[in-house]
N, C-alpha and C positions, 0 to 999 in steps of 0.2 A: 842526840843532835840538836845543835841550837835551832832556834827560830829562823834565824837569818841564814844559815844555810838552807832548810827547809823552803823557805820562799825561793831560794835561786834555783833550786831544782824545779821547783813548780813552773817557773818562769822558762826554764830552758826546755822543759818538757812540753809547753804548749805554743812553741814558736811556729811549728810547721803548720798551724792553722792560719796564720797570717800568710805563708807564701801560699798555700793553697786557695785562699780567698783572691790574692793577687792573680793567680794562674786563671779561676773561674772568670774574673773579670776581664782578663785578657782575651779570652776565649770566646766571650760573650761581645766584645767589642770586635773580634775578627770575624764572627758569624753576622753579625749586624752590617759590618762593612761589605760582606761578600752578597748579602742579601740587597743591599743598595745598589751594587755595581751590578747583580742581575737584574734588577727592575730597570735600570737606565739601559743595558743592552736589549731587554724585551721590547721595550718603547721603540728603541733605535730601530729593531728588527721589523716591528709591526709597521713602522712609519716607510721602510724600505720595500715591504710585502705590497701595502696599499699602492704606492708610486709604481711598482711594477706592473700590477694587475691594471691600474687605470692607463697605463702605457699600451698595454697589449690589448685590452678589451675595450678601452675608452669609458667603462663604467666603473666607478669608484666602489670598491668593497666586492670585488669578484669573488666566487668562491674560492677557496683555499684549504689545503689539508691542514693548516695551521689553523688552530681556534682562536679566532680574534674576538674581542670584546664587544663586537657588533654582530649583528645578524647578517649575513652577506645574502644578497637576494639570489633566488633560484634562476639561473639561466635556461629559459624556454627555446624549444625548437624555432627556427625561423619559420613563419608562415610562409605559405605559396604566394607568390607574387599574384594580386588581383587586378586585371585591368580596368581601371575606372572608365566607364563611359557615361559620356554626361549627355542629358536628354538633347542637346544641340545637336552632339554627334550622330546620334540616331537618326535624327530628323534628317540630317544633311546626307548620311549614308542612303537613307530611304529614297530622298530626294533623286541621289545620283543613280540609282537602279532604275528609275522610272524613265522612260523616254522623254527627250525635250519635246513638249507641246508643240513650239514651233516647229521644229524638226520634223515630228509625227503629222503635223498639218501639211508641210511642205512635201512629204512623200504622197500623202493621199492627193493632194493637188495633181503631182506629176503622173501617179497611176489613172487618175480620171482624165487626164490631158491625154495619156497614152491610148485608154480606151476611146477615146472621142476620134483622135485621129485613126486609129483602127476601123472604128465604124464607119466612118465617112470614105476611108480607101476601100472598104468592102462594099459600100453604097455604091459609088462610083464604078466600080469594076462590075456589079450585079447590072446595073443601069444600060452598060454596052452590052453584057452577054444575053440578059433575058429581059422579058417583058416586066415592066414597072409592078405590075399587080400579082405577080408569079410569087414574089419573094417579100417576107415581111422580116425586116431587122429590128430587134427588140432595143431596149436601153441597156445598157450594162448596169449589172446589179449583181453584188457580193460577189464580186470578181469573175462575173460570167457574161458571155454575151450569146444571146439565143436567137437563131434565124431560122424561121419557117418558111420551108420551100412547098407549094401545092404539090401534093401526090399525082395530081392529073395532069400536071404539066412536064413532071420527071418521067413517069410510067404511064403507059397505057393500062386501060381498065381490067383487072385480074392478073396483071403480067408484072415480073420483077426485072424486066429488061427495060433500061432507062432509054428516053427517045434519044437519037442521035444529036438532034440539033440542041439537046440540053448538057452535052458533054463540054460545052464552053464553060457553062457556069461552074461545074464539078472543076474543070480545070482551073478556074479563077480561086476555088478553095485551094486545090494543090499549091498553087503558085505562093499564096496566102500563107499558107501554113510553113512552106519552104524558107519563105523571107521573114518568118517570125518562129525562130525554133523554140521560144519559150512558152509556145501554146499547145495545147493538147487538145483533142476533139472526141466529142461524144456524138453520135449517130444515132438518133432515135426514129423508127419507122412507127408510124401511126395509121389506122384505118377508120372507117367508119362501122356501125354496127349491122351493117347488112352482110348476113353470112356469105361465105365461100366455103364451098367443098369440091376440091378438085384433086386428081391424083397427085399433082404436084404442092398443091397448097390446101391441105385437109382443114385450116381453118384462117381466119382473119391474122391471128398471133402467126402462123407460118410464113404468111405472105409479107407481114411487115417486117420480121426478122430477116427473111430472105433478103428484101429489097436494101435493107439497112447494109448486109453483110456485102451485097455487091457493089454498092458505092465504097465500102472501106476497103475492098479489093482493087478497084480501079483507082483510089487515091493512093494506095500502097505500090501499084507498078507504076504511078506518076512520080515516085521519089519521096514520099512522106513515110517516116520510120512507123512501123507496125505497132511499136510499143506506145506510141505517140494516140494510138486512135482505139475506140471502142465501138461496136455496134451493138444495138438492141433493139427488139422487137416488142411493142406495147398491145398491138392488136388495137381494139376498141375501149381499152380500160382507161384512158386518159384524154378525153374529148375536150376539146376547146369550146365548143358551142353543143347544143342540144342537137341530137340525131334526128329529132322529129321533123325537121324541115329538109329542103335539098340544098338550101345554102349552109346550114349548119353541118350537113354531112359532107360537103366538098369542103369544107375549112377543117373539118378533122381528119381528112384524109392528107396528110402530110409527112414529109421528112424533116426533122428537126436537128438541125446542126449547134450543138452546144461548145462553145470556144470558152477555155479557161486556162489561166496561167498555172504552169507545172511550179509545183512547191518543191526547195531544195530539203534534199533529207539530211 
């Protein structure tokens, strides 16, 4: 075989290498093109996801099941709403809960005026009913008015039956209570320290208790509700003056009327 023919055979047998190289080049270009296209689509997809999350949550880069190139913030639970109270608000509320000083003062003035009117009314009626020195009307204090009536004027010595001429005075108390339904009355009986011992009154305590109870019964028959009154005997336990003198013992023998306003429950 000539050298020329041998060279032609070698050239024909190696031709496939060029074809293979061209094919590899085309494949490489094809894969590069696919890679570039996929990168562009991923960026566009990521942008679309961010826009959607921002529109829905108002926070850019919200959590997503698709891994993005940045770290998405973790969405925490919404905290409970806490009402903020400013110091000025607390002070205003406290002041609102307190009664108005001017209003409270006006109420106190009105109450004092009512007690003054009641005291003057009782005093005028007692001046007509009994002797001036038989009744001592105190000054209203702590919502109470105390009226002391001498026991010797109301009752004979050692007796629980009050004198008929003193019924006018008790009737005055009845009319006053009926006129003022918001008042309640406590009737307290007191004696001196001279002991008494009779079949009906074994002690001064019994005498003072029965005297107060008899007055209560009389006033109840006059139309005063029984639940507005109470009767108590103290005997010699609460003297006003010393029992060492005649004048002191006379002052200690007394019937005490305590008037006070009924409190609304």
